[in-house]
C-alpha positions in Angstrom: 25.2 6.9 43.3 28.5 8.8 42.2 28.6 12.7 42.3 28.9 13.0 38.6 25.6 11.2 38.0 24.4 13.0 40.6 25.2 16.5 39.0 24.0 15.2 35.6 20.7 14.1 37.2 20.2 17.9 38.5 21.0 18.9 35.0 17.8 16.8 33.7 15.3 17.9 36.4 14.6 21.3 37.0 13.4 20.8 40.6 16.0 19.3 42.8 13.4 17.4 44.8 12.2 15.4 41.7 15.9 14.0 41.4 17.4 10.9 42.8 18.0 12.2 46.4 14.3 12.3 47.2 12.7 10.1 49.8 12.2 6.8 48.7 9.2 4.6 49.3 5.4 6.0 48.7 5.3 9.5 47.0 3.9 12.3 49.4 1.5 14.4 48.2 3.9 16.8 46.6 5.6 14.2 44.8 2.5 12.7 43.6 1.7 16.0 41.8 5.2 15.9 40.2 5.0 12.4 38.9 3.4 13.5 35.6 6.2 16.1 34.9 9.0 13.4 36.0 7.6 10.8 33.6 7.3 13.2 30.6 10.8 14.1 31.2 11.9 10.4 31.4 10.1 9.7 28.2 11.8 12.8 26.4 15.1 11.6 27.7 15.0 8.1 26.5 13.1 8.6 23.3 15.2 11.4 22.1 18.7 9.4 23.0 20.7 9.1 19.7 19.8 12.4 18.2 22.4 14.8 17.2 24.2 16.0 20.2 27.5 17.9 21.2 28.7 14.8 23.8 29.7 11.5 22.3 26.8 8.9 21.8 28.9 6.4 24.4 29.0 9.4 27.0 25.1 10.1 26.7 24.0 6.5 27.1 26.3 6.2 30.0 24.8 9.1 31.7 21.2 8.6 30.8 21.9 5.1 32.4 22.8 6.7 35.7 19.7 8.9 35.6 17.2 6.1 34.7 18.9 4.0 37.4 18.1 6.6 39.9 14.7 6.8 39.2 13.8 3.0 39.1 12.4 2.7 42.4 9.6 4.8 41.9 9.2 4.5 38.2 10.3 1.4 37.2 6.9 0.4 35.3 7.0 3.6 33.3 10.7 3.1 32.2 9.9 -0.4 31.2 6.9 0.6 29.3 9.0 3.2 27.6 11.8 1.2 26.5 9.3 -1.2 25.2 7.6 1.3 22.9 10.8 2.4 21.8 11.9 -1.0 20.7 8.6 -1.1 18.6 8.7 2.7 17.4 12.3 3.2 16.7 13.9 0.5 14.6 16.6 2.8 13.4 17.8 2.7 17.2 17.9 -0.7 18.0 21.6 -0.6 19.0 21.4 2.4 20.8 18.2 1.0 22.9 19.7 -2.4 23.3 23.0 -0.7 24.8 20.9 1.3 27.4 19.1 -1.9 28.4 22.4 -3.6 28.5 23.9 -0.8 30.9 20.4 -1.0 33.0 20.9 -4.6 33.3 24.3 -4.7 34.9 22.9 -2.1 37.5 19.5 -4.2 38.1 19.3 -7.6 36.9 15.4 -7.6 38.0 14.7 -4.6 35.8 16.5 -6.0 32.8 14.5 -9.3 33.1 11.1 -7.2 33.2 12.2 -5.5 29.8 12.7 -8.8 28.1 9.6 -10.0 29.3 7.6 -7.0 28.5 9.1 -7.0 24.6 8.6 -10.6 24.5 4.8 -10.6 25.4 4.9 -7.7 22.8 6.2 -9.9 20.2 3.8 -12.6 20.8 0.8 -10.3 20.6 2.2 -9.0 17.0 2.1 -13.0 15.9 -1.6 -13.0 17.1 -2.5 -9.8 15.4 -0.5 -10.9 12.2 1.4 -7.7 12.6 4.6 -9.2 10.8 6.3 -5.8 10.3 6.4 -5.3 13.9 7.2 -9.0 14.7 10.6 -8.5 12.7 11.5 -5.4 14.6 11.0 -6.8 18.0 12.7 -10.2 17.0 15.6 -8.2 15.8 15.5 -6.4 19.0 15.7 -9.2 21.2 18.2 -10.8 19.1 20.7 -7.7 19.3 20.2 -8.0 23.3 22.7 -11.2 22.9 25.5 -8.6 22.1 24.7 -6.5 25.4 24.4 -10.0 27.6 20.8 -9.1 28.1 19.4 -12.6 26.5 21.2 -15.8 26.3 22.2 -17.2 22.6 20.6 -20.3 23.4 17.0 -18.5 23.9 17.4 -16.7 20.5 18.5 -20.0 19.1 15.4 -21.5 20.6 13.2 -18.6 19.4 14.5 -19.0 15.8 14.0 -22.8 15.9 10.2 -22.3 16.9 9.8 -19.8 13.9 11.5 -22.5 11.5 9.0 -25.0 12.9 6.4 -23.7 10.8 8.2 -24.8 7.6 7.2 -28.2 8.5 3.6 -27.7 9.1 1.3 -29.5 6.7 -0.6 -28.0 4.2 -0.2 -24.3 4.7 0.6 -21.8 2.0 4.2 -20.8 1.0 3.6 -17.3 2.1 3.1 -18.4 5.7 6.2 -20.2 6.0 7.9 -17.5 4.0 7.0 -14.5 6.4 8.3 -16.6 9.2 11.9 -17.6 8.0 11.8 -14.0 6.9 11.5 -13.0 10.4 14.4 -15.2 11.3 16.7 -13.7 8.4 16.4 -10.1 9.1 17.4 -10.7 12.5 20.9 -12.5 11.7 23.2 -9.5 10.8 22.4 -8.6 14.8 23.0 -12.0 16.1 25.0 -14.0 13.8 28.4 -13.1 15.4 27.4 -14.3 19.0 25.4 -17.4 17.8 28.4 -18.5 15.7 30.8 -17.9 18.5 29.0 -19.4 21.4 26.7 -21.8 19.8 28.2 -22.6 16.5 27.2 -26.3 15.8 23.5 -25.7 16.8 23.6 -22.4 14.6 24.8 -24.1 11.9 22.4 -26.8 12.2 19.6 -23.7 12.0 21.3 -22.1 8.8 21.3 -25.7 7.2 17.5 -26.3 7.7 16.9 -22.6 6.6 18.9 -23.6 3.4 17.0 -26.7 2.8 13.9 -24.8 2.6 14.8 -22.1 0.5 16.2 -24.8 -2.1 12.6 -26.1 -2.0 10.7 -22.7 -2.6 8.6 -22.5 -5.9 8.7 -18.9 -7.0 8.7 -19.4 -10.8 4.8 -19.8 -10.8 4.4 -16.4 -9.5 7.2 -14.2 -10.0 6.6 -12.9 -13.5 3.2 -11.5 -12.4 5.0 -9.3 -9.7 7.8 -7.7 -11.8 7.8 -4.1 -12.7 9.5 -4.7 -16.3 9.1 -7.8 -18.7 12.5 -7.4 -19.7 15.1 -10.0 -18.6 17.8 -7.7 -19.1 16.7 -6.0 -15.7 17.6 -8.5 -12.6 14.2 -8.9 -10.6 14.7 -11.6 -8.1 12.3 -13.0 -5.2 13.1 -10.7 -2.2 13.4 -13.6 0.1 15.8 -15.0 -2.2 17.8 -11.9 -2.4 18.0 -11.7 1.3 18.9 -15.0 1.9 22.1 -14.6 -0.9 22.7 -11.5 1.6 22.9 -13.3 4.7 25.4 -16.1 2.8 27.5 -13.4 1.8 27.6 -11.9 5.3 28.6 -15.5 6.8 31.2 -15.8 4.5 32.5 -12.2 5.9 32.1 -13.7 9.4 28.8 -11.5 10.2 31.2 -8.4 9.7 29.4 -5.2 8.1 29.9 -1.5 8.4 26.4 0.0 8.7 25.2 -0.3 11.8 26.0 1.9 14.4 27.0 -0.3 17.5 27.5 1.4 20.7 28.0 -1.5 23.1 31.3 -2.4 21.4 32.4 0.8 23.9 31.4 -0.7 27.1 33.5 -3.9 28.2 31.2 -3.6 31.4 28.7 -5.2 29.6 30.4 -8.6 29.7 29.7 -8.5 33.4 26.0 -8.7 32.9 23.9 -11.5 33.7 21.6 -12.8 30.6 18.3 -13.6 31.0 16.3 -16.5 29.2 13.1 -15.7 27.3 9.8 -15.9 29.6 8.3 -19.1 27.8 8.5 -20.9 24.6 6.6 -18.9 21.6 3.4 -20.4 20.8 2.6 -19.3 17.2 -1.0 -19.0 16.0 -2.3 -21.9 13.8 -2.7 -21.5 10.2 -6.1 -19.9 9.3 -7.6 -19.7 6.1 -9.0 -16.3 6.4 -5.7 -14.9 7.2 -4.1 -12.9 4.5 -0.3 -13.4 5.0 2.2 -10.9 3.0 2.3 -11.7 -0.4 5.8 -12.4 -1.9 7.9 -9.3 -3.3 10.2 -9.0 -6.2 13.5 -6.7 -5.5 13.4 -3.3 -7.3 16.7 -1.8 -8.4 16.7 1.5 -10.5 20.0 2.7 -10.0 23.3 1.2 -11.3 26.9 2.0 -10.1 27.6 3.8 -13.1 24.5 6.2 -12.1 25.9 7.6 -8.7 28.7 10.3 -8.9 31.7 9.1 -7.2 31.5 12.0 -4.6 28.1 11.2 -3.3 29.0 7.7 -1.8 30.3 4.3 -2.7 27.3 2.3 -4.2 26.1 -0.8 -2.1 26.6 -3.7 -4.0 22.9 -5.7 -4.5 24.4 -8.8 -2.8 25.7 -7.1 0.3 23.8 -7.2 3.7 24.6 -3.2 3.6 22.1 -2.7 0.8 19.3 -4.9 2.6 19.9 -2.8 6.1 20.0 0.6 4.1 16.7 -0.4 2.1 14.9 -1.8 5.5 15.4 1.2 7.3 14.2 3.4 4.9 10.9 1.0 4.5 10.4 1.1 8.3 10.6 4.9 8.4 7.8 4.8 6.1 5.8 2.5 7.5 6.1 4.3 10.7 5.5 7.5 9.4 3.6 7.8 6.6 0.4 9.0 8.3 2.6 12.4 8.4 4.2 13.1 5.4 6.4 16.0 6.7 7.7 14.1 9.3 8.7 11.0 7.5 10.3 13.1 5.0 12.5 14.5 7.9 13.0 11.2 9.3 14.3 9.8 6.1 16.6 12.7 5.4 17.9 12.5 8.9 18.8 8.6 8.6 22.5 8.2 10.1 24.7 5.1 9.2 28.0 4.5 10.2 29.4 4.0 6.4 28.9 6.5 4.1 25.8 5.4 1.9 24.2 7.5 -1.4 21.1 8.3 1.2 19.1 10.2 -1.7 19.8 7.7 -4.2 18.3 5.0 -1.9 15.4 6.9 -0.8 14.3 7.6 -4.5 14.8 3.8 -5.2 13.0 2.9 -2.0 10.2 5.0 -2.5 9.7 4.4 -6.1 9.7 0.8 -5.1 6.6 1.0 -2.9 5.0 3.0 -5.8 5.2 0.6 -8.2 4.7 -2.5 -5.8 2.2 -4.8 -7.7 -0.2 -5.4 -7.4 -0.8 -2.6 -4.9 1.4 0.0 -3.2 1.7 -0.4 0.8 0.0 3.0 1.0 -2.0 5.6 -0.9 -0.4 6.3 -4.3 -0.8 9.8 -3.1 1.3 9.7 -0.1 4.6 9.2 -2.1 4.0 11.9 -4.2 3.4 14.4 -1.0 6.4 12.6 0.3 8.9 13.3 -2.5 7.6 16.9 -2.7 8.3 17.3 1.0 11.9 16.0 0.5 12.6 18.0 -2.2 11.7 21.1 -0.3 13.9 20.0 2.7 16.9 19.3 0.5 16.6 21.7 -2.5 20.1 21.6 -3.4 20.6 17.6 -4.2 17.7 15.9 -4.1 15.5 17.2 -7.2 18.7 16.5 -9.2 18.5 12.7 -7.9 14.7 12.5 -8.6 15.1 14.0 -12.3 17.5 11.5 -12.7 15.3 8.7 -11.6 12.6 9.7 -14.0 15.1 9.9 -17.0 15.8 6.4 -16.2 12.3 5.1 -15.5 11.5 6.9 -19.0 14.1 4.9 -20.5 12.5 1.7 -19.3 8.9 2.3 -20.2 8.9 0.0 -23.3 9.1 -3.3 -20.7 7.3 -1.4 -17.9 4.2 -3.1 -16.8 1.0 -0.9 -17.8 -0.2 -0.3 -14.3 3.1 0.9 -13.2 3.3 3.2 -16.1 -0.1 4.8 -15.0 1.2 5.4 -11.4 4.5 6.6 -13.1 2.6 9.3 -14.9 0.3 10.0 -12.1 3.0 10.8 -10.2 5.1 12.8 -12.3 2.1 15.0 -13.2 1.6 15.8 -9.7 4.9 16.4 -9.3 5.0 19.0 -12.0 2.1 20.8 -11.0 4.1 21.6 -7.3 7.0 22.9 -9.5 5.6 25.2 -12.2 5.8 22.4 -14.8 9.5 22.8 -14.9 11.1 20.0 -17.0 13.4 19.4 -20.0 10.4 18.8 -22.2 12.9 19.0 -25.6 14.5 15.6 -24.2 11.0 13.9 -25.1 10.4 15.7 -28.3 10.9 12.1 -29.9 7.3 10.7 -28.9 5.7 13.0 -31.3 6.8 11.0 -34.0 6.2 7.4 -32.5 3.4 5.4 -33.2 0.2 6.1 -30.7 0.6 2.5 -29.2 4.3 2.8 -28.3 4.8 3.3 -24.4 6.7 6.4 -24.3 4.1 8.1 -26.4 1.4 6.7 -24.4 3.4 7.8 -21.2 3.6 11.3 -22.5 -0.1 11.7 -23.6 -1.5 9.9 -20.4 0.8 12.5 -18.6 -0.2 15.6 -20.5 -4.1 14.6 -19.9 -3.5 14.3 -16.1 -1.6 17.6 -16.0 -4.7 19.0 -17.5 -6.2 18.1 -14.5 -4.1 20.4 -12.5 -4.1 23.1 -14.6 -5.8 24.1 -18.1 -5.0 23.2 -21.7 -3.9 26.8 -22.6 -1.3 26.8 -19.8 0.1 23.6 -21.4 0.1 25.2 -25.1 2.4 28.1 -23.4 4.8 26.0 -21.7 5.2 23.1 -24.0 7.7 23.2 -27.0 5.7 24.0 -30.4 6.5 20.3 -31.5 3.9 18.9 -28.7 1.0 20.6 -30.0 0.0 17.6 -32.0 -0.2 15.5 -28.9 -1.7 18.1 -26.3 -5.1 16.5 -25.7 -8.0 18.3 -27.4 -10.1 20.8 -25.8 -13.2 19.4 -23.5 -15.8 20.6 -25.4 -19.0 18.5 -25.3 -20.6 16.9 -28.5 -24.4 17.5 -28.1 -26.1 15.8 -30.9 -29.1 17.7 -31.0 -27.8 21.3 -31.0 -28.4 21.7 -34.8 -30.0 23.9 -37.0 -33.4 22.8 -38.8 -36.4 21.0 -37.0 -37.5 17.3 -36.0 -39.3 15.9 -33.2 -36.3 14.9 -31.3 -34.6 18.4 -31.9 -37.6 20.3 -30.9 -38.3 18.3 -27.8 -34.2 18.6 -27.0 -34.9 22.5 -27.1 -38.3 22.4 -25.2 -36.4 20.0 -22.5 -33.4 22.2 -22.0 -35.6 25.7 -21.6 -38.1 23.8 -19.3 -35.3 22.5 -16.9 -33.7 25.9 -16.8 -37.0 27.5 -16.0 -37.0 25.0 -13.2 -40.4 23.3 -14.8 -42.1 20.1 -13.1 -41.3 16.4 -13.9 -45.0 16.1 -15.4 -44.0 18.9 -17.9 -41.1 17.0 -19.0 -42.5 13.8 -19.5 -45.3 15.4 -21.2 -42.8 17.2 -23.8 -40.9 13.8 -24.1 -44.1 12.0 -25.0 -44.5 13.9 -28.2 -41.6 11.9 -29.6 -42.9 9.1 -31.7 -41.4 6.5 -34.1 -40.5 2.9 -34.6 -37.7 3.2 -31.9 -39.7 5.7 -29.6 -38.5 4.3 -26.0 -34.8 4.4 -26.8 -35.3 7.9 -28.7 -36.8 9.4 -25.8 -33.9 8.0 -23.6 -31.3 9.3 -26.0 -33.0 12.7 -26.0 -33.4 12.9 -22.5 -30.0 11.9 -21.4 -28.2 14.2 -24.0 -30.5 17.1 -22.7 -29.3 16.1 -18.9 -25.8 16.2 -20.0 -26.1 19.6 -21.7 -27.8 21.2 -18.8 -25.0 20.1 -16.7 -22.1 20.8 -18.9 -20.9 23.9 -17.5 -18.9 22.3 -14.6 -18.5 19.4 -12.3 -21.0 20.5 -9.8 -23.4 21.6 -12.6 -23.3 17.7 -14.4 -23.6 16.6 -10.2 -26.7 18.9 -9.9 -28.5 17.7 -13.3 -28.2 14.2 -12.3 -29.6 14.4 -9.0 -32.5 17.0 -10.5 -33.3 14.6 -13.3 -32.9 11.1 -11.5 -36.6 10.4 -11.0 -37.8 10.7 -14.5 -34.6 9.3 -15.5 -35.1 5.9 -13.7 -38.7 5.8 -15.3 -37.2 6.0 -18.9 -34.3 3.1 -17.5 -36.1 -0.3 -17.7 -33.8 -2.8 -19.3 -29.9 -3.3 -19.6 -30.0 -2.1 -23.1 -31.2 1.6 -21.7 -28.3 1.5 -19.3 -26.0 0.8 -22.0 -27.8 3.8 -24.2 -27.3 5.8 -21.2 -23.8 5.2 -20.8 -22.7 5.3 -24.5 -24.3 8.9 -24.5 -22.1 9.9 -21.7 -19.1 8.4 -23.6 -20.1 10.2 -26.9 -21.1 13.4 -25.2 -17.6 14.0 -23.1 -15.7 11.9 -25.1 -12.8 14.7 -25.2 -13.2 15.1 -21.3 -12.4 11.7 -19.8 -12.3 12.9 -16.3 -15.9 14.2 -16.2 -16.8 10.9 -18.0 -15.4 9.2 -15.4 -17.0 10.8 -12.5 -20.3 10.9 -14.0 -20.4 7.5 -14.7 -19.7 6.5 -11.0 -22.3 9.1 -10.5 -25.0 7.6 -12.2 -24.2 4.1 -10.8 -24.4 5.4 -7.5 -27.8 6.9 -8.2 -29.2 3.6 -9.3 -29.8 4.6 -13.2 -26.8 2.7 -14.4 -24.9 -0.8 -12.7 -21.7 -2.1 -13.1 -22.8 -4.8 -15.8 -23.6 -1.6 -18.2 -20.5 -0.3 -17.1 -18.7 -3.2 -18.3 -20.5 -3.6 -21.5 -20.1 0.3 -22.4 -15.9 -0.3 -21.3 -15.7 -3.5 -23.8 -17.5 -1.8 -26.5 -15.5 -1.4 -29.9 -15.8 2.5 -29.6 -13.6 2.1 -26.2 -11.5 -0.9 -27.3 -9.3 1.5 -29.4 -8.5 3.4 -26.3 -7.4 0.2 -24.3 -3.9 1.4 -24.4 -4.8 4.6 -22.2 -5.8 5.1 -18.8 -9.2 6.2 -18.7 -11.1 3.2 -19.4 -9.4 1.5 -16.4 -9.8 4.3 -14.4 -13.6 3.9 -14.7 -13.6 0.2 -14.4 -11.5 0.1 -11.3 -14.2 2.9 -9.8 -16.9 0.7 -10.9 -15.5 -2.2 -9.0 -14.6 -0.3 -6.0 -18.1 1.2 -5.7 -19.8 -2.5 -5.7 -17.1 -3.6 -3.2 -17.5 -0.8 -0.7 -21.4 -1.3 -1.0 -20.9 -4.6 0.3 -18.6 -3.7 2.9 -21.0 -1.0 4.2 -23.6 -3.8 4.2 -21.3 -6.3 5.9 -20.8 -3.6 8.8 -24.2 -3.0 9.1 -24.9 -6.4 9.6 -22.3 -7.1 12.1 -23.7 -3.9 14.1 -27.1 -5.2 13.9 -26.4 -8.9 15.3 -24.1 -6.9 18.2 -27.4 -5.2 19.0 -29.4 -8.1 18.9 -27.3 -10.2 21.2 -27.6 -7.4 23.8 -31.4 -6.9 23.4 -31.8 -10.4 23.9 -29.4 -10.5 27.1 -31.5 -7.8 28.2 -34.6 -9.8 27.7 -33.1 -12.5 29.4 -31.8 -10.4 32.6 -35.3 -9.1 32.9 -36.8 -12.7 32.7 -39.4 -12.1 29.9 -40.9 -15.0 28.6 -41.6 -13.2 25.0 -39.0 -11.4 23.1 -39.3 -7.4 23.5 -40.6 -5.5 20.6 -37.1 -4.4 20.1 -35.2 -7.7 19.9 -38.2 -8.6 17.4 -37.4 -5.3 15.6 -33.6 -6.0 15.4 -34.2 -9.7 14.3 -36.3 -8.5 11.6 -33.6 -6.1 10.6 -30.9 -8.6 10.8 -32.8 -11.1 8.4 -33.2 -8.1 5.9 -29.6 -7.1 6.0 -28.4 -10.9 5.5 -30.5 -10.9 2.1 -28.8 -7.5 1.2 -25.5 -9.0 1.8 -26.0 -11.9 -0.1 -27.4 -9.9 -2.9 -24.4 -7.7 -2.8 -21.8 -10.6 -2.8 -23.8 -12.1 -5.7 -23.5 -8.9 -7.6 -19.8 -8.9 -7.2 -19.4 -12.5 -8.4 -21.5 -11.9 -11.6 -19.4 -8.7 -11.8 -16.0 -10.4 -11.8 -17.2 -13.7 -13.9 -18.8 -11.1 -16.6 -15.5 -9.0 -16.5 -13.0 -11.7 -17.1 -15.4 -13.4 -19.5 -15.0 -9.9 -21.7 -11.2 -9.9 -21.4 -11.0 -13.3 -22.7 -13.3 -12.6 -25.5 -11.6 -9.4 -26.7 -8.0 -10.6 -26.3 -8.9 -13.8 -28.3 -10.6 -12.0 -30.9 -7.8 -9.6 -31.5 -5.4 -12.5 -31.4 -7.4 -14.6 -34.3 -7.5 -11.4 -36.4 -3.7 -11.1 -36.2 -1.7 -14.0 -35.6 1.3 -11.6 -34.5 -0.9 -9.6 -32.0 0.4 -11.4 -29.2 3.6 -9.1 -29.1 1.7 -5.8 -29.7 1.1 -3.6 -27.3 -2.7 -3.5 -27.4 -2.7 -7.0 -26.5 0.1 -6.8 -23.5 -1.9 -3.8 -22.3 -4.9 -6.2 -22.1 -3.3 -8.7 -20.6 -1.5 -6.7 -17.9 -4.9 -4.9 -17.0 -6.4 -8.6 -16.7 -3.9 -9.5 -14.6 -4.2 -6.4 -12.1 -7.7 -6.9 -11.7 -7.3 -10.4 -10.7 -4.2 -9.5 -8.2 -5.4 -6.2 -7.1 -8.9 -7.7 -6.0 -7.3 -10.9 -4.6 -9.4 -10.9 -1.5 -12.5 -11.0 -3.5 -11.6 -12.9 -6.6 -10.2 -15.8 -4.4 -13.7 -16.7 -3.6 -14.6 -17.3 -7.0 -11.6 -19.1 -8.4 -13.5 -22.3 -9.0 -16.0 -20.6 -10.9 -13.4 -18.8 -13.0 -11.7 -22.4 -13.7 -15.2 -24.0 -14.8 -16.4 -21.1 -16.9 -14.0 -18.5 -18.1 -10.5 -19.9 -18.1 -11.3 -23.4 -19.7 -8.8 -25.6 -21.8 -9.9 -24.0 -25.0 -8.7 -20.7 -24.2 -5.6 -19.5 -25.6 -2.5 -20.6 -24.0 -1.2 -17.1 -23.6 -4.0 -16.0 -21.6 -4.0 -18.9 -19.4 -0.5 -18.7 -18.4 -1.3 -15.1 -17.2 -4.3 -16.4 -15.4 -2.2 -19.2 -13.7 0.4 -16.6 -12.6 -2.1 -14.6 -11.2 -4.0 -17.7 -9.5 -0.9 -18.2 -7.4 -0.9 -14.6 -6.0 -4.5 -14.6 -5.5 -4.9 -17.8 -4.0 -1.5 -17.6 -1.8 -1.5 -21.1 -2.3 2.2 -21.5 -2.3 2.1 -25.0 -0.3 5.4 -26.2 0.4 5.8 -30.1 0.0 9.0 -32.4 0.5 10.4 -34.1 -2.6 
């Protein structure tokens, strides 16, 4: 070991006895006590390499390699584990770690082989677990090891051929072959140059096979269902097609790109390293019908070249690999750190590239690409709202201006934006305003006041203002908005209690008596006696109408009062509700009472369903009633619908979990009985067996309820849309019909794991040949996404 390396090592290790000159072999007792300290320091040194430093990156790598080499005899296993973890967790530093591994491989060939074996093992496990994001990262890492002479080019080419062989499998969804092809394509910017130089003919054959596959893919049957905008003037292409086009451009430029920092180019000594083969051939898991492969994606572009100031950086053309590499780096960073928005924001702003890129613009574009991803964003929508707030706080000089520019561009494209994405846009913007004192150039949007109520821009602003009220209050909106907005500010959230009238009638008198009795904490028997005083031809329905109105009035002071009223009066309410019509009356009363308070209406309906006094069928009947159909362009009916569907699915999921747990306990109990050599099953086993049978019945019932829910839901969609189209032959171009079709599309694709089970029933019972062809066209697009049956067939 050189004196220079030894001196550097003393700098890294506080205790000289912990350095590389300590006695080799089995550590003494004192050495063993220092092992955790040394391992933690190694972890810190390796994971932090490449961060800002006064020394050059190449110098730091050279020094780190010397330090790590000195500790290999005693800490080889730990170092292998650290490097393998870095390959998984730091994709933005892939070239840094491949350079480090190349330097260490030159010093210790066996160590290099162990690292390759560990990383390759992680890759196999990623495919087994269907973690394709990690599989892309590790395949890219192994590919870059070709450049540092750690892995043989033939081995990487063999790996690619194994992945591409999936495209030759029979009767598999296109989504399966797509994901394996994308794993190859995302790695080619790192390996293409070396493979062209050393394995040119074989590599060209591989690219020809990929081109053959790409030409035969069928994207037309689903791509419209995934687009954020319906306008043909806004380019939106299949993401895999875009990536393949970028790879072809890169090939024409002889695999040269100006984005990636490649420190190994400074180390000619890496040419002396002996490369390894990969441990064994990659056996990919067979296709499983229960596996949900990543769905196809559509590229998202918000900023044009003229939108980016020249002083920021040169815009990245959409067909260049630099564009993909920047976007991929941002998406990977979000994927790895989405659980910590502060760390994620810090990492995004700290991304470094060799070429100057408009990073703030690309971060905004990438975040909105995920937020507007159809049918569902990769993470909770609230995460993206919080992330953008954190980035604005970390970079207040430039980022808020870029975000404001993006908001203006999105507003300008609202006329063709998918209604689900418009909902997410208004939700994000209302949250963002609440964090920055509702400051915005409101005068620029005054045009919406004069627009028709169903115009997309008018809908966006009114929905956004209603959501802003959930973070603030109406009087505050009146104060901060220009006077022109007064006409579209949501009305005051005043309840409409139908029995608060002067005069006397059996219903009004009973309502007054009930209100006083409830406030005086009267008994249920007294309340029931008061109700029984109502008589008339529609006695039963009038009783329910009065009682439900009284319940809502008693709880009208706040959310908690409403919850308390439902909980307090639930027993008597269940006695009054016996039929589907009763449940419809209850929800209709909720809608009429809180017609100006959509948020409370939404949570109350969910509360009533969970309390067992209403159900999903009643909710759908209420939502598709004529009084609510007039509000179909607004967001709140679909918010109620989404909560209704999710509640039923969550109930089924809980029952599935309980059933799985009960089956596991039953197996353990039977094993215990067997070990104890019992002739008969124990009482515990018998009890568990009865519980499993009961849960089986409940699970089947829950699944049947979900099926009935979806069949009823899509039946109502078809009926109301067709009825509207028949009344107005030009209705297919109206905003109302477009909203309904896109809402139906979202329900089909957003719950695709469940809808997929009932596709045959939907085909035979709902979306039959006599349904309007425009509705069927949307259904077929959704069906392609839902079923994930993009089967690749030879011509």
